[in-house]
Structure formats: C-alpha cells, structure tokens
N, C-alpha and C positions, 0 to 999 in steps of 0.2 A: 598552484594555486594549494595555501593548504588544508583542511576540511573544517574549519570553523567557518570558511567565505560558500563554497561548492552548497548549492540548491542541494535539500534534502527531499528524499522521495521514500512515503513507508507503501514500500508495496504487503496487498494481501493478500493470499490465496495458500490455498490446500494441498495445492499439487503439488508436488518437490521440485518434475523435471518445469513447467513454469516458471517458479522462482529460481534453477539453475539458467537459461538463458534470459529473464528477465537481471537479472542482479549481472551477470554478466558482461550484457550489452551497455548500461546503461552504469555501472560503474568503469568500463571501462568507455565512456562517451563524458566522462568526469563529477557524476556526482554520488553527493553521501550517500548510498543507499539503508533503510534501514528496514528487513522483514516480520514478518506476523502471518501465522500459519491457518489464522477461527478470526473472525469479525470481536467476540467475545478479549481477544486477548490484544488484537487491536487496538480495540478501546483503554486496556489497561496499560495499551506504552504511550498513548496519548495524552495518560498524565507525567511522562519523566521527558517525551520529542518534542518538537515541533518540527513537524516539517513543513519545505515549501509546497509538498503535494500531495494527492492520495491514489495509487491505482488498486482496484478495489474489485479483483474478481467477483464477479454477480451468484454461480452458484459454488457453493459451498455447505457443507453439513452446519447444521446447529443454526447460528446467525449467517444470516446470508449476505450476496454482499447489497441491498436492496433495507432488508432492516439496518443493517451498521450504516451505514449514511444518512435514513434520519433519524436515528441516536446521536449521529454526529453533527449535524445540523442542526438541532436542541439545543445542544448543548454552547455555551457563549464560549467558551477558551478552544472550539475546536468546529464553530461555523464555518467560519469565511476561508478553513484549507479549502479549496478547488479540490472535486473528488474525477479522476477518468473513471471511469467504466470498463470493464472487458470482459469477454467471458471466453475466453477459445483454450484448446489444447497442443502443448509445443506439434504435434504431428499439426496442427487447423495453421498456427501464428507463426510454428518458429525456422 
C-alpha cells in the first residue's frame, strides 16, 4: 500500500525512547507516522499535515497533553481528529 493510502498517526511525546518504540511498532503495523516532540510543535505541524489520529503524551514540559488537546479541540481544522492520551515510559509500556 502506498503512503498516501496508509492511515496517518501523529505521535506527540518528548521522550525519545517512547518515540522509538511507538514509531517502530506502528510503522511495522503499516501506519504512516508523524512525530512531534512538544505540544507547541504539534500545533505547528498540524498546519501542514492531516493525520487520522493523534497519540498524545500527557506529561510533557511546557504545553502538556491536556493543554494541547484543549487547543486542538477549539480549532475548526483539528477538532475532528481523534486523540488518544497515554502516559508511560518505555520501562512501563515497552
């Protein structure tokens, strides 16, 4: 399946170890992956990409997952995108 037809997931997490595990697993499962290391950066990226779902870490420095979600749900262009919250470290989830 070409990349245009794969479901896209934006993963927002400040922990590189978490990102490595999630990206590897989801790419191997056939998803198109976008990565952001902060809520602020995710908001910027969403001006240029349209993922099918967002996986959002709860605990991040600066704009945390809850604040990022509130912002995205207030905006017409992003309010329809489903968001999955998670809070784990590789030690807990990997």
